[in-house]
N, CA, C, O and the ligand as a Tripos MOL2 file, in Angstrom:
@<TRIPOS>MOLECULE
protein
  285   283    72     0     0
PROTEIN
NO_CHARGES

@<TRIPOS>ATOM
      1 N          91.7960   88.5660  122.8880 N.3       1 MET1
      2 CA         92.8980   87.6500  122.5960 C.3       1 MET1
      3 C          94.2300   88.5930  122.4280 C.2       1 MET1
      4 O          94.7700   88.7400  121.3310 O.2       1 MET1
      5 N          94.6610   89.1610  123.5220 N.am      2 PRO2
      6 CA         95.7470   90.1180  123.5180 C.3       2 PRO2
      7 C          97.0910   89.5510  122.9960 C.2       2 PRO2
      8 O          97.9270   90.3180  122.5190 O.2       2 PRO2
      9 N          97.3140   88.1710  123.0820 N.am      3 SER3
     10 CA         98.6230   87.6900  122.6660 C.3       3 SER3
     11 C          98.6930   87.6110  121.1260 C.2       3 SER3
     12 O          99.7940   87.5000  120.5850 O.2       3 SER3
     13 N          97.5730   87.6630  120.4130 N.am      4 LYS4
     14 CA         97.6410   87.6030  118.9930 C.3       4 LYS4
     15 C          97.5490   88.9000  118.3940 C.2       4 LYS4
     16 O          96.7950   89.7640  118.8410 O.2       4 LYS4
     17 N          98.3930   89.0910  117.2560 N.am      5 GLY5
     18 CA         98.5400   90.3880  116.6110 C.3       5 GLY5
     19 C          97.4580   90.8370  115.7060 C.2       5 GLY5
     20 O          96.5700   90.1170  115.2480 O.2       5 GLY5
     21 N          97.6270   92.1150  115.4930 N.am      6 ARG6
     22 CA         96.5770   92.7960  114.6410 C.3       6 ARG6
     23 C          96.4630   92.0270  113.2200 C.2       6 ARG6
     24 O          95.3450   91.8440  112.7380 O.2       6 ARG6
     25 N          97.4900   91.6340  112.6340 N.am      7 GLU7
     26 CA         97.3530   91.0260  111.4330 C.3       7 GLU7
     27 C          96.6710   89.7360  111.4020 C.2       7 GLU7
     28 O          96.0130   89.4040  110.4170 O.2       7 GLU7
     29 N          96.8080   88.9130  112.5420 N.am      8 TYR8
     30 CA         95.9910   87.7200  112.6230 C.3       8 TYR8
     31 C          94.5910   88.0860  112.8320 C.2       8 TYR8
     32 O          93.7630   87.3530  112.2910 O.2       8 TYR8
     33 N          94.1590   89.1090  113.5310 N.am      9 ARG9
     34 CA         92.8190   89.5320  113.7960 C.3       9 ARG9
     35 C          92.1830   89.9050  112.4130 C.2       9 ARG9
     36 O          91.0370   89.5850  112.0980 O.2       9 ARG9
     37 N          93.0480   90.6180  111.6180 N.am     10 ARG10
     38 CA         92.5980   91.1830  110.4330 C.3      10 ARG10
     39 C          92.2770   90.0440  109.4650 C.2      10 ARG10
     40 O          91.1770   90.0160  108.9130 O.2      10 ARG10
     41 N          93.1350   89.1670  109.2580 N.am     11 ARG11
     42 CA         92.9000   87.9640  108.4150 C.3      11 ARG11
     43 C          91.7370   87.1670  108.7840 C.2      11 ARG11
     44 O          90.9620   86.7790  107.9110 O.2      11 ARG11
     45 N          91.5580   86.8930  110.0310 N.am     12 ARG12
     46 CA         90.4420   86.0520  110.5860 C.3      12 ARG12
     47 C          89.1600   86.8770  110.2670 C.2      12 ARG12
     48 O          88.1650   86.3230  109.7990 O.2      12 ARG12
     49 N          89.2010   88.1790  110.5230 N.am     13 TYR13
     50 CA         87.9700   88.9370  110.3060 C.3      13 TYR13
     51 C          87.5200   88.9920  108.8750 C.2      13 TYR13
     52 O          86.3400   88.8400  108.5570 O.2      13 TYR13
     53 N          88.5680   89.2300  107.9510 N.am     14 LEU14
     54 CA         88.1860   89.2730  106.6230 C.3      14 LEU14
     55 C          87.6970   87.9500  105.9720 C.2      14 LEU14
     56 O          87.0560   87.9680  104.9210 O.2      14 LEU14
     57 N          87.9850   86.9120  106.5590 N.am     15 LEU15
     58 CA         87.4970   85.4860  106.1610 C.3      15 LEU15
     59 C          86.0790   85.3950  106.7060 C.2      15 LEU15
     60 O          85.2220   84.8330  106.0230 O.2      15 LEU15
     61 N          85.7800   85.9080  107.8840 N.am     16 ASP16
     62 CA         84.5450   85.7680  108.4610 C.3      16 ASP16
     63 C          84.1400   87.0900  109.2770 C.2      16 ASP16
     64 O          84.3100   87.1930  110.4920 O.2      16 ASP16
     65 N          83.6070   88.0470  108.4960 N.am     17 PRO17
     66 CA         83.3390   89.4290  109.1570 C.3      17 PRO17
     67 C          81.9210   89.3020  110.0250 C.2      17 PRO17
     68 O          81.2690   90.3110  110.2950 O.2      17 PRO17
     69 N          81.5510   88.1190  110.3900 N.am     18 ASN18
     70 CA         80.2640   88.0390  111.1690 C.3      18 ASN18
     71 C          80.5240   87.8270  112.6240 C.2      18 ASN18
     72 O          79.5870   87.6770  113.4070 O.2      18 ASN18
     73 N          81.7850   87.8120  113.0100 N.am     19 VAL19
     74 CA         82.2020   87.7750  114.3750 C.3      19 VAL19
     75 C          83.1150   88.8960  114.8530 C.2      19 VAL19
     76 O          83.9240   89.3220  114.0290 O.2      19 VAL19
     77 N          83.0980   89.3590  115.9080 N.am     20 CYS20
     78 CA         83.9550   90.3550  116.4330 C.3      20 CYS20
     79 C          85.4590   90.0310  116.2060 C.2      20 CYS20
     80 O          85.8320   88.9070  116.5430 O.2      20 CYS20
     81 N          86.2700   90.8070  115.7260 N.am     21 PRO21
     82 CA         87.5970   90.5120  115.5940 C.3      21 PRO21
     83 C          88.4490   90.6820  116.8760 C.2      21 PRO21
     84 O          89.6410   90.3740  116.8960 O.2      21 PRO21
     85 N          87.8050   91.1730  117.9210 N.am     22 PHE22
     86 CA         88.4190   91.4300  119.2130 C.3      22 PHE22
     87 C          88.1280   90.3950  120.2180 C.2      22 PHE22
     88 O          88.9850   90.0330  121.0250 O.2      22 PHE22
     89 N          86.9140   89.9030  120.1840 N.am     23 CYS23
     90 CA         86.5480   88.8520  121.2070 C.3      23 CYS23
     91 C          85.9380   87.5730  120.6770 C.2      23 CYS23
     92 O          85.8450   86.5540  121.3620 O.2      23 CYS23
     93 N          85.5030   87.6800  119.3510 N.am     24 GLY24
     94 CA         84.9990   86.4120  118.7270 C.3      24 GLY24
     95 C          83.5500   86.2730  118.8930 C.2      24 GLY24
     96 O          83.0270   85.2610  118.4260 O.2      24 GLY24
     97 N          82.8030   87.1750  119.5100 N.am     25 ALA25
     98 CA         81.3830   87.1290  119.7570 C.3      25 ALA25
     99 C          80.6510   87.4380  118.4400 C.2      25 ALA25
    100 O          81.1550   88.2470  117.6610 O.2      25 ALA25
    101 N          79.5250   86.8530  118.1660 N.am     26 ASP26
    102 CA         78.7990   87.2020  116.9320 C.3      26 ASP26
    103 C          77.6500   88.1780  117.1930 C.2      26 ASP26
    104 O          76.6740   88.2450  116.4450 O.2      26 ASP26
    105 N          77.8010   88.9040  118.2450 N.am     27 GLU27
    106 CA         76.8300   90.0000  118.7240 C.3      27 GLU27
    107 C          77.2990   91.3010  118.1640 C.2      27 GLU27
    108 O          77.4570   92.2500  118.9320 O.2      27 GLU27
    109 N          77.5550   91.4340  116.7700 N.am     28 ILE28
    110 CA         78.0980   92.7260  116.2760 C.3      28 ILE28
    111 C          76.9110   93.2300  115.3910 C.2      28 ILE28
    112 O          76.1280   92.4930  114.7920 O.2      28 ILE28
    113 N          76.8950   94.6630  115.4000 N.am     29 ASP29
    114 CA         75.9220   95.3170  114.7610 C.3      29 ASP29
    115 C          76.5860   96.4770  113.7750 C.2      29 ASP29
    116 O          77.3320   97.3540  114.2110 O.2      29 ASP29
    117 N          76.2610   96.3690  112.5960 N.am     30 ALA30
    118 CA         76.8220   97.3930  111.6660 C.3      30 ALA30
    119 C          75.7230   98.5400  111.5680 C.2      30 ALA30
    120 O          74.5200   98.2840  111.5130 O.2      30 ALA30
    121 N          76.2020   99.7220  111.5520 N.am     31 SER31
    122 CA         75.2260  100.8790  111.4900 C.3      31 SER31
    123 C          75.4440  101.7620  110.3790 C.2      31 SER31
    124 O          75.3140  101.3290  109.2340 O.2      31 SER31
    125 N          75.7880  103.0520  110.6170 N.am     32 LYS32
    126 CA         75.9180  104.1260  109.5540 C.3      32 LYS32
    127 C          77.0560  103.8230  108.6550 C.2      32 LYS32
    128 O          77.9890  103.1100  109.0260 O.2      32 LYS32
    129 N          76.9890  104.3670  107.4540 N.am     33 THR33
    130 CA         78.0940  104.3200  106.5340 C.3      33 THR33
    131 C          78.4740  105.7580  106.1640 C.2      33 THR33
    132 O          77.6390  106.6600  106.1000 O.2      33 THR33
    133 N          79.7840  105.9200  105.9220 N.am     34 ASP34
    134 CA         80.3750  107.2380  105.3680 C.3      34 ASP34
    135 C          81.2580  106.8850  104.2110 C.2      34 ASP34
    136 O          82.0760  105.9650  104.2070 O.2      34 ASP34
    137 N          80.9910  107.7580  103.1780 N.am     35 ALA35
    138 CA         81.6530  107.5020  101.8860 C.3      35 ALA35
    139 C          82.8270  108.6310  101.9390 C.2      35 ALA35
    140 O          82.6040  109.7400  102.4260 O.2      35 ALA35
    141 N          84.0120  108.2910  101.4360 N.am     36 PHE36
    142 CA         85.0350  109.2970  101.3140 C.3      36 PHE36
    143 C          85.7020  108.9630  100.0330 C.2      36 PHE36
    144 O          86.3050  107.8920   99.9620 O.2      36 PHE36
    145 N          85.6630  109.7420   99.0380 N.am     37 GLU37
    146 CA         86.3590  109.5650   97.6270 C.3      37 GLU37
    147 C          85.9670  108.1970   97.2420 C.2      37 GLU37
    148 O          84.7630  107.9790   97.1080 O.2      37 GLU37
    149 N          86.8620  107.1890   97.0330 N.am     38 ASN38
    150 CA         86.5600  105.9490   96.6570 C.3      38 ASN38
    151 C          86.4650  104.7790   97.7020 C.2      38 ASN38
    152 O          86.4550  103.5840   97.4060 O.2      38 ASN38
    153 N          86.4030  105.2630   98.8650 N.am     39 MET39
    154 CA         86.3140  104.3550   99.9830 C.3      39 MET39
    155 C          85.0410  104.5980  100.8290 C.2      39 MET39
    156 O          84.5760  105.7350  100.9040 O.2      39 MET39
    157 N          84.4450  103.5070  101.4940 N.am     40 MET40
    158 CA         83.2960  103.6830  102.1980 C.3      40 MET40
    159 C          83.5700  103.0150  103.6070 C.2      40 MET40
    160 O          84.2060  101.9630  103.6800 O.2      40 MET40
    161 N          83.1140  103.6040  104.6270 N.am     41 TYR41
    162 CA         83.2520  103.0830  105.9410 C.3      41 TYR41
    163 C          81.9520  102.6690  106.4900 C.2      41 TYR41
    164 O          80.9320  103.3240  106.2790 O.2      41 TYR41
    165 N          81.9730  101.5750  107.2030 N.am     42 GLN42
    166 CA         80.8180  101.2300  107.9380 C.3      42 GLN42
    167 C          81.0890  101.0560  109.5070 C.2      42 GLN42
    168 O          81.9860  100.3280  109.9310 O.2      42 GLN42
    169 N          80.3200  101.7180  110.2430 N.am     43 TRP43
    170 CA         80.5700  101.6210  111.7290 C.3      43 TRP43
    171 C          79.9280  100.3620  112.2290 C.2      43 TRP43
    172 O          78.7600  100.0790  111.9630 O.2      43 TRP43
    173 N          80.7770   99.5540  113.0160 N.am     44 VAL44
    174 CA         80.4410   98.2900  113.4600 C.3      44 VAL44
    175 C          80.7370   98.3080  114.9900 C.2      44 VAL44
    176 O          81.7660   98.8540  115.3900 O.2      44 VAL44
    177 N          79.9000   97.7490  115.8150 N.am     45 ARG45
    178 CA         79.9710   97.7060  117.2660 C.3      45 ARG45
    179 C          79.7360   96.2570  117.8380 C.2      45 ARG45
    180 O          78.7780   95.5810  117.4630 O.2      45 ARG45
    181 N          80.5970   95.8400  118.7070 N.am     46 CYS46
    182 CA         80.3600   94.4900  119.3870 C.3      46 CYS46
    183 C          79.6910   94.7370  120.7620 C.2      46 CYS46
    184 O          80.2190   95.4220  121.6380 O.2      46 CYS46
    185 N          78.5670   94.1660  120.8760 N.am     47 SER47
    186 CA         77.7860   94.5220  122.1940 C.3      47 SER47
    187 C          78.3260   93.5180  123.2980 C.2      47 SER47
    188 O          77.9150   93.6530  124.4500 O.2      47 SER47
    189 N          79.1990   92.5530  122.9990 N.am     48 GLU48
    190 CA         79.7470   91.7530  123.9460 C.3      48 GLU48
    191 C          80.9920   92.5490  124.6900 C.2      48 GLU48
    192 O          80.9700   92.8060  125.8940 O.2      48 GLU48
    193 N          82.0240   92.8850  123.8520 N.am     49 CYS49
    194 CA         83.1450   93.4970  124.4160 C.3      49 CYS49
    195 C          83.1720   95.0250  124.2940 C.2      49 CYS49
    196 O          84.1020   95.6660  124.7830 O.2      49 CYS49
    197 N          82.0660   95.6650  123.5860 N.am     50 GLU50
    198 CA         81.8950   96.9760  123.4550 C.3      50 GLU50
    199 C          83.0320   97.7190  122.5910 C.2      50 GLU50
    200 O          83.1790   98.9400  122.6360 O.2      50 GLU50
    201 N          83.7340   96.9620  121.8890 N.am     51 THR51
    202 CA         84.7200   97.6010  120.8670 C.3      51 THR51
    203 C          83.8940   98.1030  119.7070 C.2      51 THR51
    204 O          82.9040   97.4980  119.2950 O.2      51 THR51
    205 N          84.3600   99.2800  119.1780 N.am     52 GLU52
    206 CA         83.7470   99.7130  117.9880 C.3      52 GLU52
    207 C          84.8090   99.9160  116.8870 C.2      52 GLU52
    208 O          85.9430  100.2950  117.1810 O.2      52 GLU52
    209 N          84.4400   99.6660  115.6310 N.am     53 TRP53
    210 CA         85.5220   99.7230  114.4720 C.3      53 TRP53
    211 C          84.7890  100.0960  113.2590 C.2      53 TRP53
    212 O          83.5600  100.1750  113.2860 O.2      53 TRP53
    213 N          85.4890  100.3400  112.1590 N.am     54 HIS54
    214 CA         85.1120  100.6500  110.9080 C.3      54 HIS54
    215 C          85.4200   99.3990  110.0330 C.2      54 HIS54
    216 O          86.5150   98.8370  110.0240 O.2      54 HIS54
    217 N          84.3250   99.0180  109.2900 N.am     55 ASP55
    218 CA         84.7290   98.0650  108.0740 C.3      55 ASP55
    219 C          84.9560   98.9660  107.0260 C.2      55 ASP55
    220 O          84.1840   99.9010  106.8110 O.2      55 ASP55
    221 N          85.9920   98.7450  106.3390 N.am     56 ILE56
    222 CA         86.4270   99.6120  105.2320 C.3      56 ILE56
    223 C          86.1740   99.0370  103.8250 C.2      56 ILE56
    224 O          86.7100   97.9680  103.5330 O.2      56 ILE56
    225 N          85.4430   99.6340  102.9930 N.am     57 TYR57
    226 CA         85.0550   99.0520  101.5760 C.3      57 TYR57
    227 C          85.7690   99.9110  100.5890 C.2      57 TYR57
    228 O          86.0300  101.0830  100.8600 O.2      57 TYR57
    229 N          86.0890   99.3680   99.4620 N.am     58 GLN58
    230 CA         86.6790  100.0260   98.4160 C.3      58 GLN58
    231 C          85.9920   99.6900   97.0860 C.2      58 GLN58
    232 O          85.6490   98.5410   96.8080 O.2      58 GLN58
    233 N          85.8000  100.7900   96.2400 N.am     59 LEU59
    234 CA         85.1420  100.5930   94.9690 C.3      59 LEU59
    235 C          85.8850   99.5710   94.1890 C.2      59 LEU59
    236 O          87.1010   99.6960   94.0450 O.2      59 LEU59
    237 N          85.2080   98.5220   93.6520 N.am     60 VAL60
    238 CA         85.8870   97.5530   92.7990 C.3      60 VAL60
    239 C          85.3170   97.4810   91.4280 C.2      60 VAL60
    240 O          85.9700   96.9590   90.5240 O.2      60 VAL60
    241 N          84.0580   98.0080   91.2140 N.am     61 ASP61
    242 CA         83.4900   97.8780   89.9060 C.3      61 ASP61
    243 C          82.1760   98.5990   89.9790 C.2      61 ASP61
    244 O          81.7200   99.0240   91.0410 O.2      61 ASP61
    245 N          81.5700   98.7250   88.7880 N.am     62 PHE62
    246 CA         80.2100   99.3740   88.7110 C.3      62 PHE62
    247 C          79.3660   98.6840   87.6950 C.2      62 PHE62
    248 O          79.9380   98.1690   86.7340 O.2      62 PHE62
    249 N          78.1080   98.6180   87.7950 N.am     63 GLU63
    250 CA         77.1440   98.1410   86.8790 C.3      63 GLU63
    251 C          76.0210   99.0480   86.4630 C.2      63 GLU63
    252 O          75.4700   99.7590   87.3040 O.2      63 GLU63
    253 N          75.6900   99.0550   85.3130 N.am     64 GLU64
    254 CA         74.6280   99.9660   84.9090 C.3      64 GLU64
    255 C          73.2600   99.3590   85.1900 C.2      64 GLU64
    256 O          72.9560   98.2390   84.7780 O.2      64 GLU64
    257 N          72.4510  100.1250   85.8970 N.am     65 VAL65
    258 CA         71.0730   99.5860   86.1570 C.3      65 VAL65
    259 C          69.9950  100.2570   85.4120 C.2      65 VAL65
    260 O          68.9590   99.6230   85.2120 O.2      65 VAL65
    261 N          70.1100  101.4460   84.9810 N.am     66 VAL66
    262 CA         69.1310  102.1840   84.2180 C.3      66 VAL66
    263 C          69.8650  102.8070   83.0510 C.2      66 VAL66
    264 O          70.7480  103.6400   83.2550 O.2      66 VAL66
    265 N          69.5260  102.4290   81.8460 N.am     67 ALA67
    266 CA         70.0910  102.9300   80.6610 C.3      67 ALA67
    267 C          69.9130  104.4660   80.4790 C.2      67 ALA67
    268 O          68.7950  104.9420   80.6730 O.2      67 ALA67
    269 N          70.9030  105.2310   80.1320 N.am     68 GLY68
    270 CA         70.6300  106.6360   80.0970 C.3      68 GLY68
    271 C          70.1850  106.9810   78.5620 C.2      68 GLY68
    272 O          69.5400  106.2030   77.8590 O.2      68 GLY68
    273 N          70.6320  108.2610   78.1640 N.am     69 LYS69
    274 CA         70.2070  108.7410   76.7710 C.3      69 LYS69
    275 C          71.1680  108.2880   75.7280 C.2      69 LYS69
    276 O          71.0060  108.6480   74.5620 O.2      69 LYS69
    277 N          72.2090  107.4810   76.0960 N.am     70 GLY70
    278 CA         73.0500  106.9620   75.1700 C.3      70 GLY70
    279 C          73.9790  108.1500   74.5340 C.2      70 GLY70
    280 O          74.3530  108.0840   73.3640 O.2      70 GLY70
    281 N          74.3090  109.2010   75.3610 N.am     71 LEU71
    282 CA         75.1480  110.2430   74.7930 C.3      71 LEU71
    283 C          76.6670  109.7930   74.7340 C.2      71 LEU71
    284 O          77.5190  110.5570   74.2800 O.2      71 LEU71
    285 ZN         83.7700   91.8970  120.8410 Zn       72 ZN72
@<TRIPOS>BOND
     1     1     2 1
     2     2     3 1
     3     3     4 2
     4     3     5 am
     5     5     6 1
     6     6     7 1
     7     7     8 2
     8     7     9 am
     9     9    10 1
    10    10    11 1
    11    11    12 2
    12    11    13 am
    13    13    14 1
    14    14    15 1
    15    15    16 2
    16    15    17 am
    17    17    18 1
    18    18    19 1
    19    19    20 2
    20    19    21 am
    21    21    22 1
    22    22    23 1
    23    23    24 2
    24    23    25 am
    25    25    26 1
    26    26    27 1
    27    27    28 2
    28    27    29 am
    29    29    30 1
    30    30    31 1
    31    31    32 2
    32    31    33 am
    33    33    34 1
    34    34    35 1
    35    35    36 2
    36    35    37 am
    37    37    38 1
    38    38    39 1
    39    39    40 2
    40    39    41 am
    41    41    42 1
    42    42    43 1
    43    43    44 2
    44    43    45 am
    45    45    46 1
    46    46    47 1
    47    47    48 2
    48    47    49 am
    49    49    50 1
    50    50    51 1
    51    51    52 2
    52    51    53 am
    53    53    54 1
    54    54    55 1
    55    55    56 2
    56    55    57 am
    57    57    58 1
    58    58    59 1
    59    59    60 2
    60    59    61 am
    61    61    62 1
    62    62    63 1
    63    63    64 2
    64    63    65 am
    65    65    66 1
    66    66    67 1
    67    67    68 2
    68    67    69 am
    69    69    70 1
    70    70    71 1
    71    71    72 2
    72    71    73 am
    73    73    74 1
    74    74    75 1
    75    75    76 2
    76    75    77 am
    77    77    78 1
    78    78    79 1
    79    79    80 2
    80    79    81 am
    81    81    82 1
    82    82    83 1
    83    83    84 2
    84    83    85 am
    85    85    86 1
    86    86    87 1
    87    87    88 2
    88    87    89 am
    89    89    90 1
    90    90    91 1
    91    91    92 2
    92    91    93 am
    93    93    94 1
    94    94    95 1
    95    95    96 2
    96    95    97 am
    97    97    98 1
    98    98    99 1
    99    99   100 2
   100    99   101 am
   101   101   102 1
   102   102   103 1
   103   103   104 2
   104   103   105 am
   105   105   106 1
   106   106   107 1
   107   107   108 2
   108   107   109 am
   109   109   110 1
   110   110   111 1
   111   111   112 2
   112   111   113 am
   113   113   114 1
   114   114   115 1
   115   115   116 2
   116   115   117 am
   117   117   118 1
   118   118   119 1
   119   119   120 2
   120   119   121 am
   121   121   122 1
   122   122   123 1
   123   123   124 2
   124   123   125 am
   125   125   126 1
   126   126   127 1
   127   127   128 2
   128   127   129 am
   129   129   130 1
   130   130   131 1
   131   131   132 2
   132   131   133 am
   133   133   134 1
   134   134   135 1
   135   135   136 2
   136   135   137 am
   137   137   138 1
   138   138   139 1
   139   139   140 2
   140   139   141 am
   141   141   142 1
   142   142   143 1
   143   143   144 2
   144   143   145 am
   145   145   146 1
   146   146   147 1
   147   147   148 2
   148   147   149 am
   149   149   150 1
   150   150   151 1
   151   151   152 2
   152   151   153 am
   153   153   154 1
   154   154   155 1
   155   155   156 2
   156   155   157 am
   157   157   158 1
   158   158   159 1
   159   159   160 2
   160   159   161 am
   161   161   162 1
   162   162   163 1
   163   163   164 2
   164   163   165 am
   165   165   166 1
   166   166   167 1
   167   167   168 2
   168   167   169 am
   169   169   170 1
   170   170   171 1
   171   171   172 2
   172   171   173 am
   173   173   174 1
   174   174   175 1
   175   175   176 2
   176   175   177 am
   177   177   178 1
   178   178   179 1
   179   179   180 2
   180   179   181 am
   181   181   182 1
   182   182   183 1
   183   183   184 2
   184   183   185 am
   185   185   186 1
   186   186   187 1
   187   187   188 2
   188   187   189 am
   189   189   190 1
   190   190   191 1
   191   191   192 2
   192   191   193 am
   193   193   194 1
   194   194   195 1
   195   195   196 2
   196   195   197 am
   197   197   198 1
   198   198   199 1
   199   199   200 2
   200   199   201 am
   201   201   202 1
   202   202   203 1
   203   203   204 2
   204   203   205 am
   205   205   206 1
   206   206   207 1
   207   207   208 2
   208   207   209 am
   209   209   210 1
   210   210   211 1
   211   211   212 2
   212   211   213 am
   213   213   214 1
   214   214   215 1
   215   215   216 2
   216   215   217 am
   217   217   218 1
   218   218   219 1
   219   219   220 2
   220   219   221 am
   221   221   222 1
   222   222   223 1
   223   223   224 2
   224   223   225 am
   225   225   226 1
   226   226   227 1
   227   227   228 2
   228   227   229 am
   229   229   230 1
   230   230   231 1
   231   231   232 2
   232   231   233 am
   233   233   234 1
   234   234   235 1
   235   235   236 2
   236   235   237 am
   237   237   238 1
   238   238   239 1
   239   239   240 2
   240   239   241 am
   241   241   242 1
   242   242   243 1
   243   243   244 2
   244   243   245 am
   245   245   246 1
   246   246   247 1
   247   247   248 2
   248   247   249 am
   249   249   250 1
   250   250   251 1
   251   251   252 2
   252   251   253 am
   253   253   254 1
   254   254   255 1
   255   255   256 2
   256   255   257 am
   257   257   258 1
   258   258   259 1
   259   259   260 2
   260   259   261 am
   261   261   262 1
   262   262   263 1
   263   263   264 2
   264   263   265 am
   265   265   266 1
   266   266   267 1
   267   267   268 2
   268   267   269 am
   269   269   270 1
   270   270   271 1
   271   271   272 2
   272   271   273 am
   273   273   274 1
   274   274   275 1
   275   275   276 2
   276   275   277 am
   277   277   278 1
   278   278   279 1
   279   279   280 2
   280   279   281 am
   281   281   282 1
   282   282   283 1
   283   283   284 2
@<TRIPOS>SUBSTRUCTURE
     1 MET1         2 RESIDUE 1 A MET
     2 PRO2         6 RESIDUE 1 A PRO
     3 SER3        10 RESIDUE 1 A SER
     4 LYS4        14 RESIDUE 1 A LYS
     5 GLY5        18 RESIDUE 1 A GLY
     6 ARG6        22 RESIDUE 1 A ARG
     7 GLU7        26 RESIDUE 1 A GLU
     8 TYR8        30 RESIDUE 1 A TYR
     9 ARG9        34 RESIDUE 1 A ARG
    10 ARG10       38 RESIDUE 1 A ARG
    11 ARG11       42 RESIDUE 1 A ARG
    12 ARG12       46 RESIDUE 1 A ARG
    13 TYR13       50 RESIDUE 1 A TYR
    14 LEU14       54 RESIDUE 1 A LEU
    15 LEU15       58 RESIDUE 1 A LEU
    16 ASP16       62 RESIDUE 1 A ASP
    17 PRO17       66 RESIDUE 1 A PRO
    18 ASN18       70 RESIDUE 1 A ASN
    19 VAL19       74 RESIDUE 1 A VAL
    20 CYS20       78 RESIDUE 1 A CYS
    21 PRO21       82 RESIDUE 1 A PRO
    22 PHE22       86 RESIDUE 1 A PHE
    23 CYS23       90 RESIDUE 1 A CYS
    24 GLY24       94 RESIDUE 1 A GLY
    25 ALA25       98 RESIDUE 1 A ALA
    26 ASP26      102 RESIDUE 1 A ASP
    27 GLU27      106 RESIDUE 1 A GLU
    28 ILE28      110 RESIDUE 1 A ILE
    29 ASP29      114 RESIDUE 1 A ASP
    30 ALA30      118 RESIDUE 1 A ALA
    31 SER31      122 RESIDUE 1 A SER
    32 LYS32      126 RESIDUE 1 A LYS
    33 THR33      130 RESIDUE 1 A THR
    34 ASP34      134 RESIDUE 1 A ASP
    35 ALA35      138 RESIDUE 1 A ALA
    36 PHE36      142 RESIDUE 1 A PHE
    37 GLU37      146 RESIDUE 1 A GLU
    38 ASN38      150 RESIDUE 1 A ASN
    39 MET39      154 RESIDUE 1 A MET
    40 MET40      158 RESIDUE 1 A MET
    41 TYR41      162 RESIDUE 1 A TYR
    42 GLN42      166 RESIDUE 1 A GLN
    43 TRP43      170 RESIDUE 1 A TRP
    44 VAL44      174 RESIDUE 1 A VAL
    45 ARG45      178 RESIDUE 1 A ARG
    46 CYS46      182 RESIDUE 1 A CYS
    47 SER47      186 RESIDUE 1 A SER
    48 GLU48      190 RESIDUE 1 A GLU
    49 CYS49      194 RESIDUE 1 A CYS
    50 GLU50      198 RESIDUE 1 A GLU
    51 THR51      202 RESIDUE 1 A THR
    52 GLU52      206 RESIDUE 1 A GLU
    53 TRP53      210 RESIDUE 1 A TRP
    54 HIS54      214 RESIDUE 1 A HIS
    55 ASP55      218 RESIDUE 1 A ASP
    56 ILE56      222 RESIDUE 1 A ILE
    57 TYR57      226 RESIDUE 1 A TYR
    58 GLN58      230 RESIDUE 1 A GLN
    59 LEU59      234 RESIDUE 1 A LEU
    60 VAL60      238 RESIDUE 1 A VAL
    61 ASP61      242 RESIDUE 1 A ASP
    62 PHE62      246 RESIDUE 1 A PHE
    63 GLU63      250 RESIDUE 1 A GLU
    64 GLU64      254 RESIDUE 1 A GLU
    65 VAL65      258 RESIDUE 1 A VAL
    66 VAL66      262 RESIDUE 1 A VAL
    67 ALA67      266 RESIDUE 1 A ALA
    68 GLY68      270 RESIDUE 1 A GLY
    69 LYS69      274 RESIDUE 1 A LYS
    70 GLY70      278 RESIDUE 1 A GLY
    71 LEU71      282 RESIDUE 1 A LEU
    72 ZN72       285 GROUP 0 **** ****
């Protein structure tokens, strides 16, 4: 969809990250992740239009799963 801007694609993809933001196909595969400081990137590829991009995650919270020594 070349006539529509990046911001339109971005908003649509953030609402529904299960379809390719470039061609709309649902043939997308997420693979490896890379962490950088408080950001995490996940590599995603569309097998329909062959575009690759990063999904970008940001730390929003944490939860304790194993109690430590209570120091
Ligand atoms: Zn695509």
